[in-house]
Every structure is written in C-alpha cells, then in structure tokens.
Backbone bond lengths (Angstrom), bond angles and torsions (degrees), N, CA, C in turn:
res aa  C-N    CA-C-N  psi(-1)  N-CA   C-N-CA  omega(-1)  CA-C   N-CA-C  phi
1 M - - - 1.301 - - 1.571 106.42 -
2 N 1.239 124.61 135.94 1.491 130.14 -179.28 1.523 105.34 -95.28
3 T 1.362 113.19 115.83 1.491 115.20 176.05 1.548 113.47 -107.93
4 S 1.239 118.32 13.93 1.374 123.21 -179.30 1.547 108.32 -83.24
5 G 1.263 119.22 -21.94 1.418 121.86 178.18 1.580 113.63 88.58
6 R 1.247 112.26 2.35 1.481 119.44 -173.02 1.585 116.28 -95.91
7 G 1.251 111.44 -2.01 1.526 118.39 177.85 1.478 109.17 58.39
8 G 1.262 120.17 46.08 1.564 126.19 167.91 1.365 115.46 80.48
9 S 1.362 123.87 12.50 1.448 125.38 -174.45 1.565 108.83 -68.46
10 S 1.409 118.15 -20.76 1.408 120.66 -176.07 1.544 105.12 -69.35
11 G 1.349 122.51 -39.33 1.421 123.82 179.84 1.448 113.16 -63.31
12 A 1.324 117.30 -35.57 1.461 121.13 -178.30 1.565 110.12 -73.15
13 V 1.246 118.04 -30.69 1.530 121.06 176.73 1.509 107.92 -65.48
14 H 1.443 113.52 -45.12 1.503 115.59 178.71 1.474 112.08 -59.75
15 E 1.299 113.99 -44.53 1.593 117.90 -177.98 1.480 108.11 -58.64
16 W 1.382 123.01 -43.03 1.431 122.82 -177.93 1.580 111.20 -68.26
17 V 1.414 117.52 -38.87 1.383 121.37 174.81 1.554 109.25 -66.70
18 N 1.177 125.41 -42.67 1.479 121.41 167.94 1.381 121.21 -59.44
19 T 1.421 114.79 -39.34 1.571 116.63 175.10 1.510 110.44 -64.15
20 L 1.311 114.87 -43.87 1.506 117.59 -177.42 1.518 112.65 -63.83
21 G 1.389 116.11 -38.46 1.457 121.78 167.94 1.419 118.47 -59.77
22 V 1.228 116.89 -32.95 1.606 121.26 -177.46 1.531 103.83 -80.06
23 L 1.403 118.09 -42.96 1.503 122.73 175.68 1.521 109.53 -55.89
24 F 1.327 116.58 -53.44 1.475 121.19 179.92 1.540 108.12 -52.53
25 A 1.262 118.46 -59.22 1.487 127.19 -177.30 1.579 110.33 -48.94
26 V 1.354 116.45 -51.65 1.465 122.63 175.01 1.535 110.27 -57.05
27 G 1.327 118.37 -49.70 1.542 119.69 177.74 1.408 112.64 -54.59
28 L 1.355 114.98 -50.23 1.422 121.37 -177.26 1.581 107.63 -63.13
29 S 1.143 127.45 -43.10 1.412 127.50 174.29 1.540 117.39 -59.78
30 L 1.373 112.90 -38.43 1.410 116.64 170.86 1.466 119.84 -67.21
31 F 1.351 116.37 -39.99 1.326 123.27 169.84 1.488 118.46 -62.54
32 T 1.315 116.79 -41.81 1.471 123.41 167.56 1.541 112.52 -55.62
33 L 1.215 118.04 -54.70 1.538 123.14 177.20 1.437 114.74 -57.85
34 Y 1.296 119.00 -41.00 1.546 127.70 170.43 1.540 107.82 -55.72
35 R 1.340 115.75 -59.05 1.506 118.61 -178.39 1.473 112.19 -59.97
36 D 1.286 120.82 -42.22 1.537 120.45 178.73 1.481 106.47 -63.50
37 Q 1.316 123.22 -44.48 1.371 122.55 -176.14 1.486 111.47 -68.01
38 T 1.468 127.01 -32.65 1.268 125.73 177.84 1.514 110.00 -72.85
39 Q 1.357 116.37 -36.88 1.498 119.62 177.08 1.440 109.25 -59.80
40 R 1.357 120.53 -51.37 1.364 123.36 -176.91 1.445 113.54 -59.26
41 S 1.383 122.84 -40.39 1.394 126.92 175.09 1.571 108.59 -67.95
42 N 1.280 123.50 -39.79 1.411 119.75 171.90 1.501 113.75 -60.01
43 D 1.247 118.13 -39.25 1.498 121.68 -179.24 1.543 109.01 -68.34
44 Q 1.343 114.29 -39.42 1.528 114.89 177.67 1.556 107.96 -63.50
45 A 1.266 121.28 -44.06 1.376 124.09 -176.66 1.524 113.16 -63.09
46 R 1.448 114.29 -38.45 1.519 121.19 -177.16 1.469 105.00 -71.20
47 E 1.402 121.99 -33.67 1.452 120.06 178.69 1.550 113.60 -72.49
48 A 1.398 115.93 -37.15 1.503 124.64 171.17 1.529 112.77 -57.42
49 M 1.332 115.07 -35.12 1.533 119.53 176.68 1.489 111.59 -63.18
50 K 1.360 124.31 -12.46 1.383 125.58 -175.85 1.531 111.70 -90.15
51 V 1.354 116.80 16.00 1.345 130.23 179.74 1.597 102.20 -113.40
52 N 1.331 119.01 130.22 1.482 125.88 174.31 1.379 116.97 -141.99
53 M 1.330 111.94 156.78 1.607 118.07 -175.95 1.548 99.64 -129.62
54 Y 1.416 110.78 138.36 1.377 115.17 175.89 1.624 112.10 -139.44
55 W 1.270 119.77 151.31 1.436 121.11 171.01 1.441 108.96 -83.78
56 T 1.254 124.17 147.81 1.442 133.35 166.20 1.545 105.95 -92.36
57 G 1.292 120.90 142.69 1.316 126.10 -175.27 1.436 115.20 69.47
58 P 1.300 121.75 -175.81 1.510 126.15 -172.27 1.580 107.82 -70.61
59 A 1.246 109.24 147.06 1.546 114.77 177.25 1.552 116.60 -60.89
60 A 1.243 116.08 -31.92 1.447 121.75 175.35 1.580 112.50 -69.11
61 A 1.215 116.01 -25.00 1.578 120.09 178.26 1.520 108.42 -151.56
62 P 1.405 116.69 72.98 1.514 124.31 -176.81 1.525 104.69 -64.84
63 T 1.379 115.54 140.07 1.374 129.41 174.51 1.447 113.31 -95.02
64 G 1.242 123.06 -13.15 1.407 125.73 174.18 1.557 108.13 -178.07
65 V 1.330 111.38 -175.92 1.476 123.99 -179.54 1.461 111.52 -135.63
66 M 1.365 119.04 135.13 1.464 127.64 -178.37 1.452 109.24 -117.72
67 V 1.310 118.46 146.74 1.474 125.25 163.87 1.526 108.21 -124.74
68 E 1.382 118.43 125.60 1.477 124.08 176.72 1.582 108.76 -110.71
69 N 1.340 110.79 125.84 1.388 120.92 177.70 1.591 107.94 -106.03
70 Q 1.276 118.36 100.92 1.545 119.83 177.57 1.609 107.45 -94.67
71 Q 1.304 116.69 9.04 1.528 111.83 175.74 1.641 112.78 -80.01
72 S 1.267 110.16 166.91 1.549 109.26 -179.76 1.455 114.58 -85.93
73 I 1.362 116.55 2.84 1.453 121.55 173.88 1.446 115.39 -127.25
74 R 1.328 123.89 155.49 1.497 125.44 -179.88 1.558 106.52 -64.96
75 I 1.299 108.35 158.44 1.472 119.14 166.40 1.570 111.32 -115.61
76 E 1.328 118.04 156.90 1.463 119.72 -177.05 1.484 110.58 -127.86
77 D 1.302 112.51 168.10 1.508 120.99 -179.50 1.452 113.69 46.31
78 V 1.325 116.05 45.21 1.452 123.52 173.25 1.432 113.21 -70.96
79 T 1.359 114.49 126.51 1.484 119.48 178.01 1.472 109.18 -139.72
80 V 1.291 119.99 132.81 1.482 122.00 175.35 1.675 95.56 -106.66
81 R 1.301 111.38 125.15 1.517 122.80 178.43 1.508 106.99 -112.98
82 L 1.417 110.22 139.53 1.419 114.62 174.80 1.551 101.61 -111.45
83 E 1.418 114.96 122.60 1.492 118.76 -169.62 1.454 109.96 -119.21
84 V 1.313 119.67 135.00 1.409 124.80 167.21 1.345 111.93 -118.92
85 G 1.407 120.19 120.41 1.535 122.13 -178.21 1.487 107.55 68.06
86 G 1.292 125.54 35.31 1.399 127.70 178.71 1.500 116.48 69.77
87 A 1.385 116.75 6.07 1.487 117.81 173.82 1.434 109.20 -112.31
88 S 1.386 114.21 143.13 1.552 118.43 176.91 1.463 108.35 -72.50
89 V 1.389 117.06 127.80 1.397 119.67 171.57 1.507 114.57 -106.91
90 Q 1.354 115.11 -28.76 1.398 120.78 165.62 1.495 110.94 -142.24
91 Q 1.295 117.36 158.19 1.454 127.12 170.99 1.467 119.35 -150.66
92 V 1.281 116.24 153.10 1.395 126.21 -177.94 1.668 106.39 -120.50
93 R 1.231 106.34 115.22 1.661 112.98 -176.70 1.439 108.91 -95.33
94 F 1.300 117.36 117.30 1.404 121.81 179.52 1.528 109.40 -88.93
95 G 1.420 119.82 -26.37 1.525 119.18 -170.11 1.432 107.35 81.94
96 E 1.365 117.60 -116.63 1.461 124.61 176.09 1.478 109.29 -106.94
97 V 1.339 113.00 154.51 1.369 123.42 168.10 1.519 112.62 -131.83
98 H 1.314 116.47 116.93 1.493 122.69 -169.23 1.521 106.93 -71.58
99 S 1.364 112.26 163.37 1.479 118.74 -177.43 1.575 111.10 -60.42
100 C 1.266 116.85 148.82 1.505 126.92 172.35 1.414 108.20 50.75
101 T 1.431 117.90 43.34 1.473 118.58 171.57 1.560 109.73 -128.65
102 L 1.278 113.23 161.20 1.505 121.17 173.28 1.560 100.36 -121.34
103 D 1.334 115.03 126.66 1.369 127.22 177.40 1.475 112.39 -116.63
104 W 1.339 122.64 149.72 1.420 120.98 -177.94 1.598 110.10 -155.37
105 F 1.286 110.12 163.60 1.533 117.44 176.76 1.523 98.67 -136.39
106 P 1.394 112.12 120.12 1.497 118.34 170.80 1.572 108.76 -84.87
107 F 1.393 114.36 138.10 1.473 114.59 177.54 1.396 118.44 -76.65
108 G 1.308 121.81 -15.39 1.471 123.21 176.62 1.491 112.64 61.16
109 A 1.253 113.11 -138.07 1.419 123.49 -179.11 1.593 114.94 -64.24
110 H 1.408 116.35 -13.30 1.349 124.55 -179.53 1.540 116.01 -86.16
111 Q 1.317 115.18 -2.03 1.460 120.75 -169.25 1.520 113.31 -51.54
112 S 1.335 115.74 -38.10 1.451 118.17 -174.77 1.585 111.59 -72.35
113 Q 1.349 113.04 -12.80 1.574 118.61 -178.17 1.564 107.44 -92.95
114 V 1.301 124.38 -0.41 1.381 122.69 -178.16 1.566 107.05 -83.97
115 R 1.451 116.20 135.82 1.352 122.87 -176.55 1.574 109.71 -79.60
116 N 1.371 111.26 95.58 1.655 111.87 -174.41 1.554 103.63 -89.65
117 D 1.280 122.13 8.70 1.534 122.36 177.85 1.417 107.47 -96.13
118 A 1.473 121.17 1.04 1.473 122.29 -168.20 1.560 106.30 -97.58
119 L 1.350 118.04 162.31 1.285 127.52 168.54 1.493 113.17 -81.81
120 V 1.396 120.27 124.15 1.479 123.07 -167.16 1.572 104.51 -95.84
121 V 1.326 111.33 121.13 1.584 118.39 -176.13 1.549 100.61 -122.59
122 L 1.465 109.63 132.76 1.410 114.33 170.11 1.593 110.39 -107.38
123 Q 1.281 114.08 139.44 1.421 116.66 -173.20 1.679 105.14 -132.04
124 F 1.288 119.22 140.34 1.413 126.42 176.46 1.468 116.57 -158.53
125 R 1.377 115.47 163.08 1.450 123.03 175.44 1.554 109.95 -113.02
126 D 1.300 112.92 130.94 1.623 112.70 -179.28 1.459 105.20 -84.96
127 A 1.364 115.41 -175.92 1.440 125.75 -173.32 1.525 106.59 -66.56
128 S 1.255 119.30 -30.89 1.514 122.66 -178.03 1.477 113.40 -76.95
129 G 1.333 117.51 -11.10 1.534 119.03 178.40 1.478 106.61 105.34
130 R 1.356 125.85 -9.92 1.314 124.66 -173.53 1.526 112.67 -75.82
131 W 1.309 119.58 136.01 1.534 126.25 175.53 1.508 111.85 -85.84
132 W 1.266 114.86 137.78 1.453 123.84 172.61 1.473 115.44 -127.01
133 R 1.314 115.42 143.25 1.561 122.98 169.55 1.398 113.28 -125.26
134 M 1.443 116.85 129.07 1.456 117.96 177.05 1.451 108.92 -124.36
135 K 1.380 114.48 131.52 1.375 119.97 -179.27 1.602 102.29 -118.50
136 P 1.324 111.58 165.48 1.529 116.74 -178.39 1.419 110.49 -52.54
137 G 1.358 113.18 142.89 1.523 115.18 178.38 1.505 114.87 143.59
138 P 1.261 122.09 -39.07 1.390 126.71 -30.23 1.406 119.17 -68.32
139 V 1.229 123.51 139.24 1.496 127.12 177.37 1.442 106.03 -114.15
140 L 1.342 115.91 114.93 1.434 124.48 179.13 1.593 111.37 -104.63
141 D 1.307 116.08 128.04 1.485 115.95 175.99 1.598 109.57 -131.85
142 K 1.289 115.25 144.00 1.456 116.24 170.89 1.481 108.15 -85.68
143 I 1.331 119.81 136.73 1.426 118.19 -170.16 1.527 101.61 -128.18
144 G 1.398 113.82 166.57 1.338 126.22 176.25 1.523 114.46 -82.29
145 D 1.328 116.95 163.73 1.422 125.93 -178.01 1.490 110.64 -61.37
146 R 1.336 113.36 -42.17 1.452 121.24 -174.94 1.600 109.56 -63.63
147 E 1.357 116.54 -46.02 1.316 121.97 178.77 1.563 118.56 -67.29
148 A 1.401 109.15 -30.76 1.488 118.37 178.64 1.541 112.60 -72.04
149 R 1.259 115.63 -27.58 1.553 123.47 -171.09 1.560 106.23 -95.38
150 R 1.284 120.77 -4.03 1.604 122.40 -176.29 1.684 102.34 -59.35
151 E 1.257 106.22 134.98 1.503 113.97 176.40 1.383 115.28 -89.97
152 G 1.288 121.89 169.09 1.529 123.21 174.59 1.495 108.48 149.62
153 G 1.191 116.49 153.67 1.488 124.92 177.57 1.501 120.36 75.12
154 D 1.120 115.36 155.92 1.561 120.52 -179.88 1.474 106.33 -72.40
155 D 1.470 117.18 134.17 1.427 119.66 173.70 1.580 105.27 -85.56
156 L 1.226 115.32 111.47 1.563 117.16 -174.41 1.491 114.32 -74.84
157 V 1.280 119.21 -24.28 1.476 122.30 173.16 1.563 109.90 -60.25
158 A 1.283 116.19 -53.53 1.429 122.03 -177.51 1.490 110.13 -68.44
159 A 1.392 113.94 -48.76 1.468 117.38 -178.15 1.466 118.11 -57.54
160 W 1.257 113.08 -44.14 1.572 125.31 -173.80 1.465 112.67 -102.34
161 G 1.378 120.42 -1.94 1.485 120.37 -178.70 1.523 113.00 58.55
162 L 1.325 113.24 42.51 1.541 114.05 -179.45 1.450 108.45 -72.83
163 E 1.474 109.74 144.87 1.603 121.49 179.05 1.449 104.62 -103.28
164 R 1.368 112.23 135.67 1.384 129.70 177.58 1.474 114.52 -81.63
165 G 1.382 121.01 138.33 1.277 131.99 -177.29 1.621 109.00 -121.80
166 T 1.457 119.04 134.17 1.344 120.46 -177.28 1.623 111.26 -130.60
167 S 1.217 118.63 146.34 1.355 119.65 -179.61 1.632 104.93 -153.67
168 P 1.376 120.66 158.64 1.398 123.86 175.06 1.635 106.13 -68.63
169 S 1.316 112.71 147.65 1.391 120.48 178.20 1.587 110.63 -82.72
170 N 1.201 115.55 136.58 1.516 115.27 -175.82 1.587 111.56 -85.06
171 G 1.360 115.71 -22.92 1.452 121.75 -176.79 1.612 110.69 -89.41
172 C 1.284 117.48 6.59 1.539 121.33 -175.71 1.561 108.67 -88.14
173 V 1.294 115.82 135.45 1.448 117.49 -177.65 1.500 103.78 -106.30
C-alpha cells in the first residue's frame, strides 16, 4: 500500500533511473569495444609497416629486389608483384621471410627483362593470417584472401632460376 499519496510515481522514477543507467553502461561498453578494436587495428598496421621492399641498383635498371622484415615474427607468402594497368605482369615469390632479416633476389643476366615501367606491389601474410598489400608511397592496405591469391604474371624465381640471398636486418631492434 502506497502511503506517500503520489499514486506510485516513485516506482516510475526508479525505473527511469535504472533504464538510463543500463543504457549508459551499454553505451560505455560499446565505446570501449570500438576503441579497443581501433587500437588493435592500428597496432596491426604499425607492425605491418615494419616490412619493406627495395630495388637494388637504379630504378631505371634494377639489378634485384629486396624484402626487409623488421618485425619480431616471420611473414609468409611474400610476393613482389610488378603490375601494369592493375594486372600482374611479373612477380618474385619470396615465400617466407624470417624476422629481422633482409632477403633478396639478384636478377643477374635477366636484368634487361625486368619490367621497370611497372608499379611495384609488395604482398604478404602476417603470423595472424592477415593479408597486407603495400604500394609505393607507402600505401598499406589490409586485403582479403581472394585478392591475395589472384594469379598472374611470370614467376621470375622459377622462370630464371634466381638464387636467394639473406642477411640480418640492420634496422631490427
């Protein structure tokens, strides 16, 4: 029995306060989840930026291609693609590149056959299975499995019998 003379309005106020409290808690939880996911994504991209690709020799007549992995973990399915008009015309497949290493393939007598008019694109998969593509600039994009596995272009390692070189990375901490 309500003796306050208000006809139960005190209960309605409590319900509103409880509802607002729940809504605030849910909103705060969603914000925290979004912030954590954004931070994790930024950390992943920062780690992926520790992988680089370089030409050896002059850009007009490269003598080879290098991939440097300054991450503390290895990367896999590493491929340097030479693209013209968005299509791969040549590629150098590195496979995996271990942590804190600099791996390269010299072109040797095949130097004149390398497409130096092409856009150079580095693609790799990190230890968590995420695919990354880096273009000059550097422009880093997370890509899907389907795009990462698209075929095209001559594999110069197999076609020319290129031999791989490896050394420790100077920039690795």
